[in-house]
N, C-alpha and C positions, 0 to 999 in steps of 0.2 A: 271361687275357691272349691266349691263342690264339684264343678265340672272337671277341674284339673285332676282332682284325686281319683275320680271315677275310672280313669285310664289305668290305675294301678290296683284295681280291685280284682280279686280272684273270680273265677267263673260264676260262683254263686253270689258273690258280693259280700260274703261273710268276713273276709280278710282283706284289708286295704294296706298294702305293703309299699310304703314310700321308699324310693331308692335312697341309699345312704347308710350312715352308721347304724349299728344295731345296739340296743340297750342291753344291760346286764341280765334282763329277763329273757332275752332271746327273740328271734325273729317271729316265732309263733305268737308270742305275747304282743309283739309290736303290731302284728296284723290286726289283732283284736283292738288294740289301741287306735289304729287308724280308722276302724269302723266306728267305735264308740264316740270318739271326739269329733269326727265330722258329722255323725248322726245328730249330735247336739245342735249344730248349726242348722241342719235341715229341720229339726223339730221346732226351733225358735221361729224359723221362717214360716212354716206351715201353721203353727198355732196362732201367730200374730195375724195371719191372713184368714183366720177362722176356717181353716181346712182347705183353702184354695191351694192347689198344688199342680200348676200347669207343667212343671218339669218332671212330674212323676217321682219326686224324691222319696216319698214314703214307700212307694211300691218297690223301689230299688232296695231300701233298707229293710223292708219286710222280708224280701227274699233272703237277704243276708242273715237276718235274725233267725229265720227258720232253719237255715243250714248250720249256723254257728251253734245253736242250742241242741242240735240233733247229735247224740253221742255216736251215731253210726255213720255220720257224714264225713267224708274225707277232708272237708274244710271246717270241721267243728272248732269251736273255741276251747282254749284251755280252761279247765275248771278252776275254781278258787283253791281247791286242794292241790292242784298241779302247778299253779303260778299265783303267788301272793299278789302280784300286780293286777290280777283279774278283779280284785276287790275294787280298785279304783275305777276300772272301766265298767264294771257291773253297775256302779252307782250312776254313771252317765246313761247306761242303757235303761235303768229304772226311771230316770228323769225323762228320757225320750218317750218311753211308753206312757208315762203319766201325762205329759204335756200334750201328746197326740192321741190320747186314748180313743176318742170317737172315730178316728180315721185310720188307726193302726192296730192297737190292741183288740178293739171290738171286732175287727175284721179277720183276726187270726182264727183258724179252726181250733177246736178244743184241744187237739193233740199238740198243736204248736204252742198254745197257751200253757199247757201242762209242762212241756219240755222247758219252756222259758222259766216257769216258776221253779222247776227243779234245778236249773242252772243257777239262778239267782240265790236259791235257798242254801247254796254251799256256804254262805256267810253266817247262817243262823247257828248260834252256839259257839262261834269262834271268838277269840279274844286276842289280846296282845297289841291292840291299836292304841297308841299313846299320844298322838298328835291330831292333825286335821283328819287323819284316817278314821277317827271315830265317827265322823259324819258320813263316811261312805257306808258303814254298817247301818247307821240310823236310816239313811235314805233308802237303802235296799229293803230293809225290813219294814219300813213304813209303807213302801209300795206294795210289798207282798201282803201286808195286812189289808190293803184296799182291794185286792183281787182274790181274797180268800186263801192266800198261801200261808206257809208256816212263818212264824216270827216269835220272838221271846221278849217279854217285858223286861226281864233282867238284863238282856243285852242293851236295851235302850237306856235303862237306869244306870248301868255301869258306864256307858259312853257319856251320858249327861254329867255324871259325877266327875269324870276326867275332864270334860270340857269346862266345867265350872272351876276346876282347880287350876286351869291354864288361863283364866280371864284375869287380866291385870288391872284394867280400868280405862276410862275414856274411849271405850270401843276396841281396845287392843287386846289380842290374845298372843301369848307366847306359843309358838308352834312346837310344843314339846318341852320337856324339862331335862336337866342334867341328872346324873345319879344322886347328887346331893340335894336335889329339889330346886336348884336354881332355874329361874325362868327368864331367859335372856335372848330367846330366838325370835326376832321380829323381822318381818319381811312382807312381801306381797301376799303370802298365804293368809295373812290376817284379813285381807279383803276378798281375794278370789276363791278362798275356801271357807273360812270361818263365817263370813257374813252372808254368803249366798245360799248355803244349804239349809239354814233354818227357814228361809223363804220357800225353797222348793218343797220342804217337808210340809209347810203350811198349805201350799197349793195342792199337794197330793191329798190332803185332808179336806180340801175345799174350805179352808179357814183363812182368816187374816193372820198375818205375822203377829206373834204375841208381843205384848208391850215391852217386855224385857229385851228381847232381841231387836225390836224396833228402835228403842232408845239407844242401844249400843251401836246399831248401824248408823244412826244419825250422828252420834258423837264421833265415830270413826271417820265418817265422810267429811265432817267439819275440819278435820286435820288432813285427811288424805288428799284433798283438792290442792293443798299447798305443796304437794310433791310433784305436781305437773307444771312445767314452765308455761309461760304465756304463748310460746310457739308450739305447744303440744308435745314437747319432749318430756317423758316421765323420768323419775329418778331411776338410776342404775344402781341397785343394791339388792343383795340377797340371792337365793338360789332360784333355779327354774326361770331365769329371765327370758329364755327363748319363747315363753308363752306370750311375750310382748304385750299386745293390747288386751290381754285377759285382765289387766289391772283396771279396766273400765267396768268389770262385772259388778263390784259393789255399788258404783254410782247408779247403774241401771237398776240394781236391786232396791236402792232407795226410792226410785221413782215407782217401780212396780208395787212396792209395799206401802207407799204413801208416807215414807219416813225420810225423804230427802231434804236436806237443809237448803237446797238450791231452788231458785224459782223455775217455773215451767219453761222449758226450752234450753235452759243452761246446760243440762247434762248432754243434750244433743250437740250443742256447740262444742263442748269439751271433747266429746267423742269424735266429732268431725276433725278437730285439730290433731288429736292423737293418731287417728287412722291415717290422716294425710302425712303426718310426720313419718310413720313407718313405711307407708306405701311409696312415698316420694324417695325414700332412701333404700329401696330394694328389698324390703322384707319378703315380698312375693317375687320369686325369681322368674326367669324367662320361660319356665315351664308352667308357670301359674301356681307354683308350690311355695308353701312357707318353709324356708330353710331353717336349719339349726343356727341360730345367731341372734343378733339384736337388730341391726339394720339389715345388711346382707348376711351371707353365710359367715359364721365365725365359730369354728368347732371348739376352741378352748372354753367356751361358755357351758359345755356339756357337764352334766353330773352322771354318775354311773347308771341312773335310771333313764337317761335321755336317749331315745332312739329317733329315727327320722320321722315317725308319726307324732312324737310328743308335742311339737309346736302347735298342733291343732287344738290344744286346750285354749288357744287364742279365741276359739269359738265362744268362750264365756264372755268375751268382750262385746259380742253381738247380742247379748241378752235383751237389749232394747227392741229387737225385732219381735219380741213377745207382745209389745204394745200395739194395739190396733192403729190403723192409719189415721184415724180421726182423733187420736189422743193429743192432749194439749202439748205434750213434749215435742210432737212433730209440727204443730201448727202455730205455736206462740213464739214470737220474737222477743226474747227477754232484753231488758235494759242492761247495758254494760255496767257491772258493779264498779263503784269508785273505790280506790284503794291507794295506799301509799306506794311510792316508787320502790322503796325497799322495806320489807317486812321481816321481822325476826320473831319467832315463836318457839317456845319450849314445848316439846311433846314429852310429858313426864313419864308416860308408860314405857316407851322404848328407850328413853334417855337421850333423845335427839334435840339439838338446837338447830332449828331450820331457818335459813335466811334465803329469801327469794327476791328477785328484782324484776320488775315488769318490763323495762325497756330492752334488756338483753335476754330475757327469758331463762336466766340461769337460776337453778335451785341448788342450794348448798346445804348439806346435812352434816353437822358436826356430831359425831357419834360418841357418846359417853355412856352407853348402856346396852347395846345390842352386840352380842358376839356369836350368836348361832351355836352356842356351845352345848353339846349333849354328851360329852365324854369326860375322861379324867382330866383334871387340871394340873395339879402339882406333879412335876416329874414327867409328864407325857412328852414324847418326842414328836412334836407337831409344829408345822409352820403356821404362821398367821393365815387364817382363811380370808382371802382377798375380797370375798363377797360380804363379809360381816365385820371383820376385826380392824379395818382401817379407821383412822380418825375422821376422815372426810369422804363423803359420797356426793355425787352430783348427777344431774341429768345430761350434762355435756362432757363428762370426763369419767374415766374408769381407772382403777389400778391396773397395772400390767398383769395379764393373766397367763403369760408364758411360764414355763418351768423355772426359768431364771428369775422372773419377776416374783414368783411365789417364794423361791428360796432366799431371795435378797430383797425384802420389802423396802420400797423407797417412797412411792407415791402416796400422798396424804398419810404420812406415817411419821412417828417419832421413834427414833432408835438410839440406843446406846451402842456406839461402835467400840469393839474391843481393840486391843493393841495392834491387831492385824487389819483393822478396818472392816471387820465382819459385823453386819447389823443384827441387833437383837430382834427376837419375836416376842409377842406378848401373850400372856395367858388370859384367863377370864377378865372381863372388864368389870371392875367394881365401881359402880357409880357412887359419887359422894354428894353432889348437889347440882341443881339445875334451875336457872331462871330464864327469863326471856333475853338475857344478855350474856350470862356466864354459865358455863358447865364445867364440872370438875370430876375426874375419875382417876383411878389408878389400877395398875396391873403388875403382877410379877412378870419379869422378862427372863428369857433364856436364849441361848445361842445353839444353832444346829450345826454340827460338823458332818456334812453329808459326803457320800462317796465321791472321791475325785475333786472335792472342793479345794480351791486354792485361794490363798490370801492375795490381796492386791499386788504384793511384791513378788508373787510367783511361788512362794513356799507352799508345798502341799500340806494341807491341814490333816487329812487322813489319807491312808494309802488308796491309790486309784482303784485297786481291786476289791476294796471293802464293800460288802453288801449290806451295810447298816448305817444308821446315823447316830452319833453320840450327842449328848446334850450337856451343856454347861449352864448351870443355874445362875441367875443374876438377882439383882435387888428389886425392890418395888419402885416403879416409876410412876410419878404423879404427872398428870397432864391437865391443863386448864385451857379453855377456849373463852376468850373475851371478845365479843363482837362489837363492831362500831360500823354501822352501815353494812357494806359488803365485805369489810375487812375483818380479819380475825387476828387478834394478838394471841399467839400460842405460847404457853409457858410450860416448862417441864423441869422437874428436879427428881432426885432419887434419894431413897433412904434405905437403911439396912433393917430388914425384918426377917429374923430366922423363921423358916417354914419347915415343918416336918414333912417328909415325903409321904405321898399317898401310899397306903399299905399295898395296893395292887399296881403301883406304878412300876414301869421297867426300872431295873436297878443295875448298878455296876458292882464290882467286887466289894466296894465299901458299903454297900447297902443303899446307896442313893446316888443320884447324879452329882458330880463334883461341882463345887462352887467356883465360878470364875472370880478371880481376885482383882481384876482390873489391871491397869487403869483404864478408864473409859472417857469417851467424849460423846457429846450429843450431836445428832444430825436430824434436822427437820426437813422432810420432803414435802414440797408443795403439791399443787394440783397438776396432774399429768395433762398436758395439752395435746389433744389428738391432732396430728399433722399429716398432710399429704405430700406428694412430690413437689408441689409448688412452694412448700414451706421449708426449703433447704436451709435457710438462715434464720430459723424461728427462735433459736436460743441465744442469749447473750449474758455474759458475766460482767458485772461492774463492781467497783470497790465496796459498795454498801448493799448490793442486792444482786439477785439473779432473776432473769425473767425470760419467758417464752411468749412470743406474740405471733399469731397466725395472720394470714393475708386478710381475713375478714375482720380482724381487730380483736378477736378473743384473746385475752392476755392472762397469764399466770405469773405471779410475782412472789418471791420470798425475800424479805429484807431482815437481816439479823439486827436485833436490838440489844440483847445481852448475851454474852458468852458464845456467840456464833459469828466470828469474824470471817470465816472462809465461805465463799459462795461458788456455785457452779451449776451446770445444767447437764442432765443425762438424757441421751436419746436412746430409745429402745424400739425395736421393730418386731412385728408379728404377734404382739400380745395385747393389742388395743382393739376393742370391738367397734370403736367409732372410726378408725382410720388405720392406714398401713403402719403407722409409727406414732410415737408420742415423745414429747420433750418435757422433762420435769425439772424445774428449778429447785435448788436446795441450799441450805445454809448449815454449816457445821462448826464445831469447836476446833480450836487449834491446840489447846493445852488440856490435860486431864481435868475433869470436873469432879469435885468432891461431894460428899453427901450434903444435901440441903441447898447446894448452890443452884441458882436458877438460870436456865437458858430461856431466851425469848426471841421471837421473830414475828413480823407481820406477814400473814399469808393471805393472798388475794386472788380471786378468780372473777374476771369481769371484762367489760369492753375496754378498749384502749383509752376511752375518755374517763372511765370511772376507776380503773385499776390502780392508778397512782395516788397514793396518800399524800396530802399536802405536807405533812411533817410527821416524823416518827413520834410515837408517844414516849413519855418518860416513865420509867419504872423504878419505884422505890421499894426495896425488899427488906423485910425484917423476918424474924423467926416466926411470928404469928400471922403476918399478912403481907400481901403484895398490893401496892397502890399504883394504879395506872392513870396517868393524866394525858388526855388526848389534846390535839392541837386546838380544838374548838372550846376547850375549857372543861369538858365533861370528865368525870372521875369515876373509875370503877375500882372495887376492892375485892381481892380474892383471899379468902381465909385459907390458912395452911394446916390447921389443926382439926378440921371437921371430921366427924365420925362417918364411916361408910353408911350410906343410906340403904335401908332394907327394901 
């Protein structure tokens, strides 16, 4: 990895500019990003080898450091005042300097050290960091304190206060909060940001990780390991997924800090399978570079801050290289843990019901609590965020990420279809209850009328030349997931709850977005099955179900149980990070559905042998409860009058 990027370094080595898309911060910032993120990997390698550096990695990065921090050099780095993104990269530079201090920092001449201090000190006294960025300021100022540079205790105290306000429990942090204080942003940042920087701060101070952070790390890891399939495929959910195997960072942090719940050698085994998973599927391209994507290159995965150097935060997944070669993690062969074939667990903090199966390596997350929401809720003209707001996420399937897929959500989604067949989008996810078998949540829904959008019958919804999107507000939609092995019985109903528009929401002439009066029907979208050219006949529709099956046997099924007699499959191309196309089965209503009426379907993702349910469950519906009886005699009950959980 390091040899490949060296070809794209500037003459001094200060800027490493990988060919490809440029981030919103610009190519200058991206060059610094290429330096800092690859330097992390070099630092891990040299520190773990106790300074052995036969490739001369640190010499290369020392030259770049000297040029980048020299305000007179033509290849200097942007200062923190010039590019806010420099805060992120400065934290990595601080970690590099701390971890390799005897071999890099201590060999810089005094003028180079002073210029480096001055560049890093641009963060001192700044504020406005409200999510994992608080740790960047803490790391930079902690390092500065260790080398006699400027720092402020009030900066560290303010950041610590924000960090504690975003801790939810069980090791989970919300990566920021909405304007109303809601904390529902859960993703891999909980691991590769929130849980590794306390360890690096402790190492800078030559101290052990404090007990509080150690206990949180252990609690997080005890859940996070269930998000990695037995084949090494990790969950596909949340932003910045192009960092790929950076999700291994907290596992290594657990070993380094002595707070891992796993036996010696097990983290190494997991890391091996995850790295193999990505490398075998083209994460490193023919040039030896990490592309923007998940497996191979896939540009729709980008966020505005993503440039071609960004994927090298994957270096965090190599933190295990900090361990010396004789560490037990490298030398012990752990016993294989015994476990049930199918395991269902509730993750209370993010509101996830997680079902994973050993034989097919599939992880399924039923999402009743994480929406990534940091903006206005009521009245906002916004589409569902496919990285956060879908009902289901997996390690082998993804929502369609094309523009059409975002505008018309289908995969792992519950929609009210308006009279033109346009699907609803949902607002904030309000969790109601969660156990190891059942999760319930609700959301207000709305419809987007976007420029040029046409209804299925061809009628133009808004003029093609319009440069805006109007919103029609809808009712509150309740969704429940009841698990039975790998199968989910999905239930949905709607009720009328008047909601006052947010005072700063966009408004029409009447002072609020107009209410859609219906009638509506429900549509349940199943798991999107990634397919290649060999899977031309992957989808099929039958009288009581729709399914998609791949040549390797992976199968997605939707079978209507209540109020969803119509079945079909939709094929989309160009929006799936796993394959050139996807096929999604779905079930929909035929007649309008009234308030309180329940729609239900069995949704399944698994192997050809396990995806077929022996018999559909029976569903008995009353005003207060829904009783589900499965073919094996087991019974589940969903309450319909529960209060929203805080």
